[in-house]
Backbone of each chain as ProteinMPNN parsed JSONL, in Angstrom:
{"seq_chain_A": "XXXXXXXXXXXXXXXXXXXXXXXXXXXXXXXXXXXXXXXXXXXXXXXXXXXXXXXXXXXXXXXXXXXXXXXXXXXXXXXXXXXXXXXXXXXXXXXXXXXXXXXXXXXXXXXXXXX", "coords_chain_A": {"N_chain_A": [[96.771, 34.008, 21.819], [99.983, 33.255, 23.193], [102.428, 31.028, 21.863], [103.801, 27.933, 20.523], [103.826, 26.823, 17.26], [103.609, 24.004, 15.344], [103.832, 22.594, 12.113], [103.298, 20.377, 9.284], [100.854, 18.386, 11.152], [100.965, 15.702, 10.584], [103.147, 13.986, 8.36], [104.338, 12.682, 5.311], [106.984, 10.972, 3.778], [108.574, 10.359, 0.712], [110.836, 7.976, -0.751], [114.121, 9.224, -1.128], [113.399, 11.865, -0.986], [113.393, 15.265, 0.14], [112.028, 16.768, 3.035], [110.317, 19.42, 4.728], [109.823, 20.607, 7.978], [107.767, 22.757, 9.789], [108.212, 25.32, 12.251], [106.975, 27.721, 14.33], [107.077, 30.482, 16.547], [105.511, 32.731, 18.839], [106.38, 33.833, 21.152], [108.405, 35.526, 21.594], [110.883, 34.426, 22.059], [114.397, 33.85, 22.249], [115.918, 31.514, 21.834], [115.712, 28.428, 20.056], [114.754, 25.014, 19.41], [115.175, 21.705, 18.017], [113.941, 18.469, 18.432], [114.109, 14.913, 18.308], [111.909, 12.201, 18.758], [111.724, 8.87, 19.545], [109.841, 5.79, 19.848], [109.471, 4.789, 23.23], [111.74, 6.057, 24.011], [113.718, 8.811, 25.228], [113.94, 12.355, 24.492], [115.937, 13.406, 21.807], [118.419, 15.71, 20.9], [118.489, 17.543, 17.923], [119.158, 19.948, 16.406], [119.98, 23.277, 17.491], [119.28, 26.746, 18.121], [120.501, 29.744, 19.281], [120.256, 32.346, 18.679], [119.172, 34.648, 16.135], [120.157, 33.841, 12.801], [122.14, 32.102, 13.537], [123.122, 28.811, 14.41], [123.525, 25.568, 15.954], [124.825, 22.225, 15.824], [123.176, 19.453, 17.316], [122.986, 16.41, 19.145], [122.35, 14.503, 17.231], [122.611, 15.36, 14.455], [123.117, 14.547, 11.832], [121.964, 14.181, 8.52], [119.989, 16.037, 8.698], [118.92, 19.48, 8.317], [118.868, 23.012, 9.124], [117.526, 26.377, 9.344], [117.749, 29.812, 10.42], [116.419, 32.421, 9.905], [114.632, 34.26, 10.777], [113.507, 35.505, 13.929], [111.223, 34.282, 14.946], [110.946, 31.876, 13.622], [111.953, 28.537, 12.832], [112.696, 26.39, 10.791], [112.937, 22.869, 10.042], [114.682, 20.699, 7.948], [114.381, 17.5, 6.736], [116.556, 15.521, 5.238], [117.275, 13.469, 2.308], [119.41, 12.028, 3.05], [119.009, 11.162, 5.597], [118.421, 8.18, 6.788], [116.628, 6.833, 8.363], [114.035, 8.228, 9.009], [111.566, 8.09, 10.248], [109.711, 9.175, 12.878], [108.73, 11.09, 15.791], [108.686, 14.527, 15.789], [109.748, 17.232, 17.662], [109.5, 20.646, 18.405], [110.96, 23.294, 20.252], [111.168, 26.193, 22.405], [112.861, 28.847, 24.178], [113.399, 31.584, 26.455], [116.148, 33.869, 26.04], [117.42, 34.841, 28.236], [119.971, 34.646, 30.698], [119.969, 34.426, 33.422], [118.402, 32.853, 36.207], [115.475, 30.681, 36.041], [114.75, 29.183, 33.022], [112.652, 27.524, 31.424], [112.181, 25.178, 28.72], [109.703, 25.475, 26.227], [107.239, 23.636, 24.501], [106.106, 22.702, 21.173], [103.295, 21.001, 19.563], [104.192, 18.932, 18.018], [105.299, 17.022, 15.098], [104.471, 14.237, 13.233], [106.398, 12.122, 11.391], [106.474, 9.962, 8.649], [107.603, 7.24, 6.558], [106.777, 6.656, 3.161]], "CA_chain_A": [[97.568, 33.32, 22.846], [101.34, 32.957, 22.797], [102.728, 29.617, 21.839], [104.637, 27.375, 19.471], [102.993, 26.118, 16.285], [104.307, 23.11, 14.429], [103.001, 22.081, 11.025], [101.978, 19.819, 9.543], [100.804, 17.458, 12.27], [101.414, 14.426, 10.005], [103.885, 14.21, 7.123], [104.831, 11.437, 4.717], [108.134, 11.224, 2.904], [108.909, 9.316, -0.261], [112.252, 7.662, -0.85], [114.937, 10.194, -1.837], [112.784, 13.194, -0.939], [113.593, 16.137, 1.302], [110.799, 17.376, 3.546], [110.578, 20.495, 5.694], [108.884, 20.743, 9.078], [107.687, 24.155, 10.18], [108.058, 25.665, 13.656], [106.826, 29.163, 14.506], [106.729, 30.852, 17.919], [105.214, 34.15, 19.068], [106.717, 34.063, 22.554], [109.567, 36.41, 21.585], [112.01, 33.678, 22.598], [115.606, 33.891, 21.432], [116.456, 30.184, 21.539], [114.778, 27.431, 19.529], [115.341, 23.675, 19.425], [114.489, 20.577, 17.399], [114.201, 17.179, 19.031], [113.509, 13.725, 17.72], [111.452, 11.261, 19.769], [111.397, 7.527, 19.072], [109.045, 5.089, 20.866], [110.167, 4.263, 24.391], [112.993, 6.772, 24.257], [113.61, 10.228, 25.542], [114.122, 13.276, 23.386], [117.319, 13.611, 21.388], [118.561, 17.039, 20.307], [118.963, 17.533, 16.54], [119.793, 21.249, 16.2], [119.437, 24.363, 18.282], [119.683, 28.086, 17.71], [120.368, 30.644, 20.427], [120.03, 33.698, 18.183], [118.907, 34.677, 14.698], [121.289, 33.65, 11.884], [123.153, 31.24, 14.135], [122.593, 27.56, 14.927], [124.552, 24.576, 16.247], [124.41, 20.826, 15.786], [122.948, 18.749, 18.563], [123.588, 15.087, 19.259], [122.027, 13.626, 16.093], [122.351, 16.299, 13.359], [123.371, 13.997, 10.491], [120.761, 13.947, 7.732], [119.063, 17.136, 8.945], [119.442, 20.842, 8.185], [117.978, 24.038, 9.669], [117.859, 27.775, 9.093], [117.131, 30.696, 11.421], [116.449, 33.747, 9.268], [113.768, 35.137, 11.559], [113.475, 35.105, 15.341], [110.062, 33.468, 15.278], [110.83, 30.704, 12.766], [113.117, 27.649, 12.866], [112.297, 25.191, 10.044], [113.827, 21.707, 10.003], [114.593, 19.888, 6.742], [114.844, 16.118, 6.838], [117.068, 15.266, 3.9], [117.288, 12.07, 1.862], [120.545, 11.37, 3.712], [118.523, 10.6, 6.864], [117.907, 6.886, 6.318], [115.58, 6.338, 9.249], [113.426, 9.468, 9.458], [110.269, 7.897, 10.901], [109.8, 9.577, 14.29], [107.934, 12.236, 16.211], [109.619, 15.646, 15.876], [109.267, 18.272, 18.565], [110.179, 21.938, 18.402], [110.85, 23.97, 21.546], [111.821, 27.496, 22.477], [113.024, 29.406, 25.524], [113.969, 32.924, 26.474], [117.6, 33.842, 26.015], [117.998, 35.376, 29.469], [120.848, 33.642, 31.287], [119.778, 34.294, 34.867], [117.131, 32.286, 36.64], [114.925, 29.505, 35.396], [114.169, 29.38, 31.688], [112.289, 26.212, 30.878], [111.818, 25.101, 27.319], [108.293, 25.283, 25.947], [107.173, 22.749, 23.348], [104.966, 22.609, 20.279], [102.548, 19.75, 19.628], [104.894, 17.877, 17.306], [104.987, 16.536, 13.748], [104.812, 12.82, 13.073], [106.906, 11.889, 10.034], [106.516, 8.548, 8.277], [108.076, 6.96, 5.199], [105.803, 5.967, 2.308]], "C_chain_A": [[98.972, 33.069, 22.328], [101.595, 31.475, 22.814], [103.625, 29.238, 20.688], [103.749, 26.547, 18.552], [103.873, 25.294, 15.371], [103.332, 22.652, 13.353], [103.879, 21.381, 9.998], [101.997, 18.901, 10.758], [101.293, 16.073, 11.829], [102.064, 14.71, 8.662], [104.42, 12.865, 6.64], [105.945, 11.768, 3.734], [108.34, 10.043, 1.973], [110.424, 9.117, -0.251], [112.99, 8.751, -1.634], [114.431, 11.622, -1.778], [113.237, 13.958, 0.297], [112.225, 16.662, 1.743], [111.156, 18.397, 4.616], [109.447, 20.591, 6.706], [108.939, 22.191, 9.566], [107.562, 24.287, 11.695], [108.054, 27.187, 13.768], [106.457, 29.436, 15.963], [106.486, 32.363, 18.008], [105.424, 34.516, 20.53], [107.875, 35.045, 22.712], [110.794, 35.738, 22.218], [113.204, 33.759, 21.653], [116.039, 32.509, 20.964], [115.365, 29.244, 21.047], [115.51, 26.111, 19.328], [114.5, 22.719, 18.581], [114.95, 19.294, 18.068], [113.539, 16.084, 18.194], [113.116, 12.785, 18.861], [111.081, 9.95, 19.095], [110.668, 6.784, 20.189], [109.904, 4.543, 21.994], [111.477, 4.955, 24.699], [112.709, 8.21, 24.645], [113.817, 11.061, 24.302], [115.607, 13.429, 23.083], [117.412, 14.901, 20.579], [119.167, 16.943, 18.919], [119.78, 18.797, 16.253], [119.213, 22.231, 17.218], [120.002, 25.68, 17.79], [119.466, 29.016, 18.896], [120.074, 32.076, 19.984], [119.809, 33.63, 16.679], [120.217, 34.57, 13.916], [122.437, 32.847, 12.488], [122.487, 29.966, 14.644], [123.747, 26.571, 15.094], [123.967, 23.176, 16.151], [124.191, 20.307, 17.203], [123.618, 17.388, 18.508], [123.382, 14.203, 18.035], [121.715, 14.455, 14.846], [122.476, 15.689, 11.963], [122.058, 13.683, 9.774], [119.694, 15.012, 7.904], [119.73, 18.469, 8.64], [118.394, 21.813, 8.707], [118.392, 25.401, 9.137], [117.187, 28.604, 10.181], [117.251, 32.132, 10.888], [115.605, 34.755, 10.022], [113.7, 34.617, 12.982], [112.365, 34.103, 15.606], [110.0, 32.141, 14.531], [112.104, 29.87, 12.761], [112.754, 26.361, 12.125], [113.384, 24.116, 10.04], [113.603, 20.946, 8.707], [115.181, 18.512, 7.021], [115.277, 15.717, 5.432], [117.028, 13.772, 3.568], [118.444, 11.297, 2.493], [120.154, 10.761, 5.057], [117.787, 9.304, 6.509], [116.784, 6.325, 7.183], [114.807, 7.521, 9.827], [112.121, 9.289, 10.227], [110.393, 8.155, 12.392], [108.803, 10.692, 14.536], [108.909, 13.38, 16.456], [108.992, 16.774, 16.693], [110.146, 19.506, 18.482], [109.961, 22.582, 19.769], [111.508, 25.333, 21.462], [111.96, 27.902, 23.934], [113.583, 30.81, 25.403], [115.484, 32.843, 26.517], [118.24, 34.394, 27.275], [118.811, 34.302, 30.171], [120.594, 33.451, 32.776], [118.438, 33.651, 35.161], [116.69, 31.109, 35.791], [114.323, 29.86, 34.052], [113.83, 28.035, 31.095], [112.023, 26.291, 29.382], [110.315, 24.813, 27.208], [108.183, 24.576, 24.605], [105.936, 22.972, 22.493], [104.323, 21.242, 20.386], [103.114, 18.642, 18.752], [104.405, 17.627, 15.898], [105.407, 15.082, 13.672], [105.174, 12.57, 11.619], [106.999, 10.385, 9.793], [107.018, 8.411, 6.85], [106.99, 6.229, 4.432], [106.446, 4.731, 1.69]], "O_chain_A": [[99.151, 32.713, 21.163], [101.065, 30.746, 23.652], [104.142, 30.094, 19.97], [103.008, 25.676, 19.009], [104.77, 25.816, 14.709], [102.169, 22.361, 13.63], [105.051, 21.723, 9.839], [103.059, 18.665, 11.334], [101.947, 15.363, 12.592], [101.6, 15.566, 7.909], [104.883, 12.034, 7.421], [105.852, 12.722, 2.962], [108.289, 8.885, 2.387], [111.18, 9.978, 0.197], [112.526, 9.158, -2.699], [114.975, 12.5, -2.448], [113.439, 13.377, 1.363], [111.371, 16.963, 0.909], [112.158, 18.262, 5.317], [108.271, 20.649, 6.345], [110.014, 22.767, 9.732], [106.898, 23.481, 12.347], [109.002, 27.856, 13.356], [105.638, 28.727, 16.549], [107.157, 33.158, 17.349], [104.744, 35.385, 21.075], [108.279, 35.359, 23.831], [111.631, 36.4, 22.832], [113.055, 33.74, 20.431], [116.478, 32.347, 19.825], [114.242, 29.257, 21.551], [116.72, 26.084, 19.105], [113.288, 22.888, 18.442], [116.142, 19.048, 18.252], [112.559, 16.309, 17.485], [113.878, 12.591, 19.808], [110.241, 9.913, 18.196], [110.853, 7.108, 21.362], [110.935, 3.915, 21.754], [112.242, 4.498, 25.548], [111.622, 8.743, 24.421], [113.863, 10.537, 23.19], [116.428, 13.562, 23.991], [116.597, 15.154, 19.693], [120.226, 16.342, 18.739], [120.956, 18.714, 15.9], [118.111, 22.042, 17.732], [121.046, 25.732, 17.14], [118.37, 29.07, 19.453], [119.691, 32.919, 20.796], [120.214, 32.667, 16.028], [121.242, 35.126, 14.309], [123.568, 32.908, 12.006], [121.411, 30.024, 15.24], [124.799, 26.708, 14.469], [122.773, 22.968, 16.368], [124.903, 20.661, 18.142], [124.679, 17.227, 17.904], [124.143, 13.261, 17.814], [120.659, 14.273, 14.24], [121.979, 16.272, 10.999], [121.17, 13.026, 10.317], [118.612, 14.908, 7.325], [120.955, 18.584, 8.696], [117.202, 21.507, 8.738], [119.467, 25.559, 8.558], [116.202, 28.182, 10.786], [118.065, 32.929, 11.355], [115.829, 35.961, 9.923], [113.824, 33.414, 13.213], [112.538, 33.178, 16.399], [109.09, 31.348, 14.777], [113.206, 30.415, 12.695], [112.526, 25.335, 12.766], [114.579, 24.412, 10.035], [112.47, 20.582, 8.389], [116.316, 18.379, 7.477], [114.441, 15.589, 4.537], [116.781, 12.933, 4.434], [118.46, 10.066, 2.475], [120.887, 9.934, 5.598], [116.669, 9.335, 5.995], [116.066, 5.423, 6.753], [114.913, 7.793, 11.023], [111.619, 10.253, 10.805], [111.101, 7.432, 13.093], [108.128, 11.169, 13.623], [109.853, 13.237, 17.233], [107.865, 17.202, 16.442], [111.374, 19.419, 18.487], [108.898, 22.429, 20.37], [112.306, 25.597, 20.562], [111.274, 27.376, 24.811], [114.166, 31.178, 24.383], [116.041, 31.85, 26.983], [119.466, 34.42, 27.385], [118.379, 33.151, 30.232], [120.966, 32.421, 33.337], [117.458, 33.876, 34.45], [117.431, 30.613, 34.942], [113.475, 30.747, 33.963], [114.623, 27.462, 30.348], [111.682, 27.349, 28.853], [109.747, 24.032, 27.972], [108.937, 24.872, 23.678], [104.877, 23.366, 22.982], [104.742, 20.414, 21.195], [102.581, 17.532, 18.737], [103.275, 17.959, 15.537], [106.541, 14.729, 13.999], [104.357, 12.779, 10.723], [107.528, 9.638, 10.616], [106.885, 9.325, 6.036], [106.356, 5.31, 4.952], [105.794, 4.008, 0.936]]}, "seq_chain_B": "XXXXXXXXXXXXXXXXXXXXXXXXXXXXXXXXXXXXXXXXXXXXXXXXXXXXXXXXXXXXXXXXXXXXXXXXXXXXXXXXXXXXXXXXXXXXXXXXXXXXXXXXXXXXXXXX", "coords_chain_B": {"N_chain_B": [[129.763, 11.582, 32.12], [126.669, 13.131, 31.071], [123.612, 11.87, 32.21], [120.305, 10.669, 32.471], [118.004, 8.76, 34.207], [115.042, 6.776, 34.237], [112.382, 4.739, 35.505], [110.396, 2.599, 33.407], [107.63, 2.191, 33.496], [104.569, 2.653, 35.306], [101.855, 1.68, 37.256], [98.854, 2.621, 38.756], [96.055, 2.8, 41.055], [93.086, 4.674, 40.612], [92.783, 7.573, 42.59], [94.732, 6.826, 44.391], [98.145, 7.642, 45.453], [100.782, 8.55, 43.219], [104.172, 7.835, 42.575], [106.864, 8.9, 40.841], [110.073, 8.162, 39.812], [113.464, 9.357, 39.377], [116.837, 9.334, 38.378], [119.971, 11.029, 38.196], [123.147, 11.965, 36.743], [124.761, 14.194, 36.682], [126.226, 16.193, 38.896], [126.359, 18.892, 38.948], [124.047, 20.0, 38.068], [121.642, 22.569, 37.552], [118.834, 23.331, 37.369], [116.013, 21.154, 37.674], [113.526, 19.372, 35.974], [110.071, 18.454, 35.515], [108.18, 17.094, 32.98], [105.1, 16.53, 31.214], [103.65, 14.289, 28.898], [101.018, 13.811, 26.824], [99.207, 11.405, 24.759], [100.28, 11.675, 21.395], [100.917, 14.346, 21.578], [102.769, 17.389, 22.393], [105.318, 18.243, 24.857], [104.413, 19.156, 28.113], [105.214, 21.507, 30.501], [105.347, 20.653, 33.855], [106.341, 21.149, 36.49], [109.176, 22.421, 38.326], [112.399, 22.329, 39.956], [114.847, 24.045, 41.77], [118.331, 23.499, 42.213], [119.21, 24.012, 44.795], [117.198, 23.481, 46.494], [115.139, 21.29, 48.499], [112.569, 20.355, 48.386], [109.512, 20.878, 46.672], [106.231, 22.047, 46.457], [103.234, 21.935, 44.62], [100.097, 22.333, 44.338], [98.599, 19.317, 43.61], [101.006, 18.163, 43.16], [104.193, 17.093, 44.257], [107.566, 17.668, 44.476], [110.549, 16.041, 45.19], [113.939, 16.377, 46.02], [116.961, 14.771, 46.281], [120.031, 15.564, 46.697], [122.411, 14.381, 47.387], [122.173, 11.689, 46.707], [121.537, 12.064, 44.102], [118.862, 11.987, 43.177], [115.607, 12.34, 42.078], [112.168, 12.893, 42.594], [108.707, 12.67, 41.677], [105.683, 13.22, 43.093], [102.321, 12.49, 42.758], [99.402, 13.389, 44.108], [96.214, 11.866, 44.937], [95.621, 10.557, 42.404], [94.322, 10.861, 39.141], [92.35, 9.645, 36.309], [92.923, 11.276, 34.173], [95.537, 11.861, 34.576], [97.0, 9.935, 33.379], [99.698, 9.36, 31.333], [102.893, 10.069, 29.746], [105.701, 10.74, 31.675], [108.374, 12.899, 31.863], [111.573, 13.353, 33.168], [113.978, 15.93, 33.433], [117.136, 17.588, 33.171], [119.1, 20.571, 33.626], [122.314, 21.104, 32.804], [124.974, 22.712, 34.609], [127.113, 23.784, 33.149], [126.133, 23.992, 30.635], [123.817, 25.664, 30.004], [121.93, 26.044, 28.077], [120.943, 23.626, 27.362], [118.78, 20.758, 27.691], [118.72, 17.729, 29.35], [117.161, 14.744, 28.87], [115.338, 12.125, 30.534], [114.199, 8.785, 29.652], [111.527, 8.642, 30.001], [108.564, 7.896, 31.925], [105.855, 5.819, 31.75], [102.728, 6.399, 32.948], [99.974, 4.672, 34.095], [96.679, 4.956, 34.975], [94.371, 3.199, 36.733], [90.854, 2.633, 36.748]], "CA_chain_B": [[128.879, 12.284, 31.211], [125.333, 13.445, 31.572], [122.659, 10.798, 31.972], [119.119, 10.727, 33.306], [117.336, 7.464, 34.09], [113.721, 6.636, 34.835], [111.715, 3.466, 35.26], [109.61, 2.74, 32.189], [106.183, 2.029, 33.605], [103.97, 2.666, 36.64], [100.407, 1.536, 37.224], [98.25, 2.907, 40.062], [94.593, 2.854, 41.054], [92.553, 6.034, 40.737], [92.649, 8.018, 43.976], [95.99, 6.578, 45.098], [99.266, 8.513, 45.097], [101.778, 8.014, 42.29], [105.52, 8.366, 42.768], [107.714, 8.631, 39.678], [111.45, 8.397, 40.246], [114.445, 9.739, 38.358], [118.2, 9.541, 38.868], [120.786, 11.764, 37.23], [124.558, 11.78, 37.06], [125.499, 15.457, 36.704], [126.043, 16.822, 40.203], [126.342, 20.356, 38.805], [122.763, 20.428, 37.5], [121.07, 23.745, 38.199], [117.398, 23.116, 37.485], [115.498, 19.847, 37.273], [112.167, 19.607, 35.499], [109.153, 17.369, 35.168], [107.281, 17.367, 31.871], [104.054, 15.532, 30.962], [103.304, 14.157, 27.49], [99.836, 13.015, 26.515], [99.386, 10.749, 23.451], [100.271, 12.475, 20.184], [101.067, 15.767, 21.885], [104.082, 17.824, 22.825], [105.597, 18.16, 26.288], [103.866, 20.23, 28.936], [105.975, 21.684, 31.731], [104.53, 20.497, 35.059], [106.958, 21.809, 37.614], [110.624, 22.365, 38.303], [113.011, 22.602, 41.248], [116.211, 24.532, 41.711], [119.188, 22.497, 42.851], [119.472, 24.292, 46.209], [115.965, 23.174, 47.225], [114.897, 19.872, 48.764], [111.191, 19.991, 48.128], [108.63, 21.908, 46.139], [104.86, 21.552, 46.353], [102.403, 22.738, 43.73], [98.784, 21.675, 44.335], [98.695, 17.873, 43.853], [102.35, 17.715, 42.806], [105.292, 17.329, 45.184], [108.861, 17.267, 43.95], [111.587, 15.859, 46.208], [115.281, 16.301, 45.458], [118.029, 14.282, 47.151], [121.233, 15.894, 45.924], [123.486, 13.437, 47.738], [121.952, 10.475, 45.915], [121.167, 12.495, 42.743], [117.58, 11.344, 42.996], [114.487, 13.267, 41.974], [110.901, 12.181, 42.493], [107.472, 13.441, 41.484], [104.539, 12.557, 43.706], [101.022, 13.018, 42.353], [98.388, 12.986, 45.085], [94.855, 11.662, 44.425], [95.827, 10.402, 40.97], [93.106, 10.771, 38.345], [92.562, 9.007, 35.001], [93.526, 12.283, 33.3], [96.978, 11.922, 34.813], [97.655, 8.912, 32.556], [100.551, 10.044, 30.352], [104.32, 9.801, 29.945], [106.32, 11.795, 32.467], [109.807, 13.013, 31.61], [112.471, 14.095, 34.033], [115.02, 16.586, 32.632], [118.034, 18.435, 33.957], [119.913, 21.572, 32.944], [123.679, 21.092, 33.341], [125.454, 24.055, 34.939], [128.021, 24.312, 32.121], [125.427, 24.005, 29.336], [122.491, 26.085, 30.46], [120.983, 26.041, 26.97], [120.547, 22.249, 27.081], [118.012, 19.92, 28.598], [118.998, 16.297, 29.21], [115.91, 14.067, 29.216], [115.216, 10.7, 30.746], [113.446, 8.106, 28.599], [110.099, 8.773, 30.275], [107.823, 6.879, 32.671], [104.449, 5.783, 31.349], [101.824, 6.227, 34.093], [98.633, 4.203, 33.767], [95.787, 5.073, 36.125], [93.267, 2.242, 36.576], [89.644, 3.114, 37.44]], "C_chain_B": [[127.525, 12.525, 31.834], [124.38, 12.312, 31.22], [121.521, 10.948, 32.959], [118.358, 9.433, 33.105], [116.017, 7.456, 34.848], [113.233, 5.203, 34.618], [110.694, 3.666, 34.147], [108.107, 2.825, 32.426], [105.752, 2.05, 35.06], [102.466, 2.578, 36.483], [99.855, 1.76, 38.627], [96.732, 2.916, 39.914], [94.16, 4.318, 41.246], [92.342, 6.379, 42.211], [93.891, 7.772, 44.815], [97.01, 7.652, 44.748], [100.185, 7.786, 44.132], [103.117, 8.631, 42.63], [106.383, 7.915, 41.59], [109.131, 9.057, 40.039], [112.391, 8.656, 39.076], [115.807, 9.84, 39.037], [119.012, 10.217, 37.777], [122.235, 11.69, 37.677], [125.307, 13.099, 37.242], [125.248, 16.201, 38.01], [125.996, 18.352, 40.111], [125.039, 20.868, 38.204], [122.206, 21.612, 38.275], [119.578, 23.57, 38.433], [117.035, 21.712, 37.026], [114.003, 20.003, 37.036], [111.38, 18.3, 35.407], [108.224, 17.87, 34.071], [106.294, 16.213, 31.74], [103.761, 15.501, 29.472], [102.096, 13.253, 27.341], [99.97, 12.457, 25.099], [99.292, 11.728, 22.287], [100.488, 13.963, 20.4], [102.505, 16.092, 22.255], [104.238, 17.68, 24.326], [105.074, 19.396, 26.996], [104.683, 20.32, 30.221], [105.037, 21.585, 32.923], [105.072, 21.324, 36.209], [108.465, 21.685, 37.478], [111.136, 22.645, 39.719], [114.435, 23.069, 41.025], [117.08, 23.635, 42.577], [119.485, 22.787, 44.319], [118.234, 24.063, 47.087], [115.871, 21.672, 47.454], [113.509, 19.423, 48.347], [110.46, 21.195, 47.526], [107.246, 21.304, 45.992], [104.042, 22.507, 45.5], [101.096, 21.988, 43.548], [98.96, 20.176, 44.566], [100.098, 17.312, 43.612], [103.343, 18.057, 43.901], [106.566, 16.8, 44.554], [109.834, 17.164, 45.118], [112.928, 15.677, 45.518], [116.265, 15.864, 46.54], [119.333, 14.46, 46.389], [122.358, 14.892, 46.176], [123.384, 12.184, 46.878], [121.618, 10.775, 44.458], [119.856, 11.817, 42.334], [116.48, 12.391, 43.066], [113.202, 12.456, 41.902], [109.752, 13.172, 42.311], [106.341, 12.632, 42.098], [103.281, 13.272, 43.245], [99.995, 12.488, 43.353], [97.039, 12.804, 44.397], [94.878, 11.527, 42.895], [94.512, 10.159, 40.244], [93.403, 10.119, 36.989], [93.191, 9.994, 34.013], [95.012, 12.464, 33.519], [97.725, 10.858, 34.016], [98.399, 9.59, 31.412], [101.975, 9.515, 30.527], [104.921, 11.001, 30.653], [107.834, 11.757, 32.253], [110.472, 13.86, 32.679], [113.542, 14.718, 33.13], [115.876, 17.461, 33.531], [118.727, 19.441, 33.043], [121.307, 21.534, 33.55], [124.179, 22.522, 33.574], [126.309, 24.634, 33.809], [127.38, 24.37, 30.743], [123.989, 24.426, 29.586], [121.464, 26.137, 29.334], [120.352, 24.671, 26.78], [119.576, 21.713, 28.118], [118.396, 18.47, 28.302], [117.778, 15.556, 29.739], [116.142, 12.615, 29.59], [114.352, 10.103, 29.645], [111.944, 8.106, 28.861], [109.521, 7.595, 31.031], [106.369, 6.942, 32.242], [103.601, 5.473, 32.569], [100.455, 5.812, 33.587], [97.788, 4.252, 35.032], [94.57, 4.2, 35.872], [92.049, 2.742, 37.352], [89.354, 2.291, 38.694]], "O_chain_B": [[127.276, 12.163, 32.984], [124.342, 11.851, 30.079], [121.723, 11.302, 34.121], [118.089, 9.039, 31.971], [115.885, 8.031, 35.928], [113.629, 4.542, 33.658], [110.184, 4.771, 33.959], [107.388, 3.457, 31.651], [106.452, 1.545, 35.937], [101.869, 3.3, 35.685], [100.335, 1.155, 39.585], [96.196, 3.023, 38.811], [94.809, 5.082, 41.96], [91.796, 5.584, 42.977], [94.091, 8.43, 45.836], [96.779, 8.473, 43.86], [100.35, 6.568, 44.208], [103.195, 9.82, 42.94], [106.603, 6.723, 41.373], [109.356, 10.171, 40.512], [112.146, 8.232, 37.946], [115.917, 10.371, 40.142], [118.774, 10.009, 36.587], [122.525, 11.393, 38.836], [126.36, 13.133, 37.878], [124.177, 16.775, 38.206], [125.637, 19.025, 41.076], [124.937, 22.047, 37.864], [122.287, 21.657, 39.502], [119.111, 23.65, 39.569], [117.655, 21.154, 36.121], [113.305, 20.676, 37.795], [111.937, 17.214, 35.248], [107.576, 18.908, 34.201], [106.596, 15.075, 32.101], [103.635, 16.55, 28.841], [102.144, 12.073, 27.689], [100.762, 12.974, 24.311], [98.347, 12.513, 22.197], [100.263, 14.759, 19.488], [103.344, 15.205, 22.41], [103.399, 17.071, 24.991], [105.265, 20.525, 26.543], [104.828, 19.334, 30.943], [104.055, 22.323, 33.014], [104.345, 22.104, 36.825], [108.97, 20.947, 36.632], [110.395, 23.136, 40.571], [115.143, 22.531, 40.174], [116.609, 23.076, 43.567], [119.965, 21.903, 45.029], [118.227, 24.407, 48.268], [116.444, 20.881, 46.705], [113.296, 18.262, 47.999], [110.753, 22.351, 47.832], [107.091, 20.198, 45.475], [104.142, 23.727, 45.636], [100.999, 21.104, 42.698], [99.434, 19.787, 45.634], [100.345, 16.127, 43.835], [103.344, 19.173, 44.419], [106.642, 15.64, 44.15], [109.936, 18.079, 45.936], [113.046, 14.921, 44.554], [116.384, 16.507, 47.583], [119.702, 13.635, 45.553], [123.155, 14.598, 45.284], [124.391, 11.68, 46.38], [121.434, 9.854, 43.662], [119.765, 11.169, 41.292], [116.429, 13.211, 43.983], [113.154, 11.434, 41.218], [109.818, 14.328, 42.726], [106.07, 11.506, 41.682], [103.181, 14.496, 43.328], [99.753, 11.283, 43.429], [96.738, 13.477, 43.412], [94.228, 12.297, 42.188], [93.691, 9.352, 40.679], [94.558, 10.046, 36.569], [93.918, 9.58, 33.11], [95.68, 13.144, 32.74], [98.955, 10.872, 33.976], [97.798, 10.311, 30.615], [102.228, 8.631, 31.345], [104.675, 12.145, 30.271], [108.48, 10.726, 32.438], [109.994, 14.936, 33.039], [113.967, 14.091, 32.16], [115.399, 18.005, 34.527], [118.915, 19.197, 31.851], [121.471, 21.901, 34.713], [123.841, 23.433, 32.817], [126.245, 25.833, 33.537], [128.035, 24.762, 29.777], [123.059, 23.641, 29.402], [120.267, 26.26, 29.591], [119.329, 24.555, 26.106], [119.556, 22.155, 29.267], [118.396, 18.04, 27.149], [117.4, 15.712, 30.9], [117.023, 11.953, 29.042], [113.83, 10.83, 28.8], [111.172, 7.623, 28.033], [109.919, 6.449, 30.823], [105.723, 7.984, 32.354], [103.736, 4.403, 33.164], [99.847, 6.496, 32.765], [98.147, 3.654, 36.047], [93.824, 4.424, 34.919], [92.183, 3.22, 38.479], [88.378, 2.556, 39.395]]}, "name": "protein", "num_of_chains": 2, "seq": "XXXXXXXXXXXXXXXXXXXXXXXXXXXXXXXXXXXXXXXXXXXXXXXXXXXXXXXXXXXXXXXXXXXXXXXXXXXXXXXXXXXXXXXXXXXXXXXXXXXXXXXXXXXXXXXXXXXXXXXXXXXXXXXXXXXXXXXXXXXXXXXXXXXXXXXXXXXXXXXXXXXXXXXXXXXXXXXXXXXXXXXXXXXXXXXXXXXXXXXXXXXXXXXXXXXXXXXXXXXXXXXXXXX"}
């Protein structure tokens, strides 16, 4: 089945540590996204990538980094510079076609907590 | 700027209809979406409407769009306990078709 796989489902970070969240899709989508979700709030865009080897900052990129070396993969690193990393992280993808409706499809998320 | 607002909470009795409301500020929005999020899970696309439509029906779901008032609603007929979840409204701005702007979500509780 085609879909988006995020791993791990739960992740714990120690003080001063970088951690990497995985996102893989087999939908042949060009665009991929990372969102952060805090309780009682909507989704906030961290980074997005519309094509391989290219990505742009979203609304809350500070303390995060990404890479897009392969079409199907868009890992997110939460660096030690992100002082409040506890949140639910969601990865999404969509086709790159510009005409018509192209909704974003979501993975099941990774919950990150500080130890 | 772009902003999407939703009420935070709705409680209905099983079998009743639920109506979840959303207002948005960007009059140039092209598509508007409803997503459902169950506890600990990602977002599931429920339905969407193009900005030149007023209504869309999909089984128990009815979406109404009032472009003049920038108001979007999702009606769920014969609401079931499995419909309990958080519902997000989202819009795609015309000048930023790669983006989705999300509301803060409405938590729907269905009472037996």
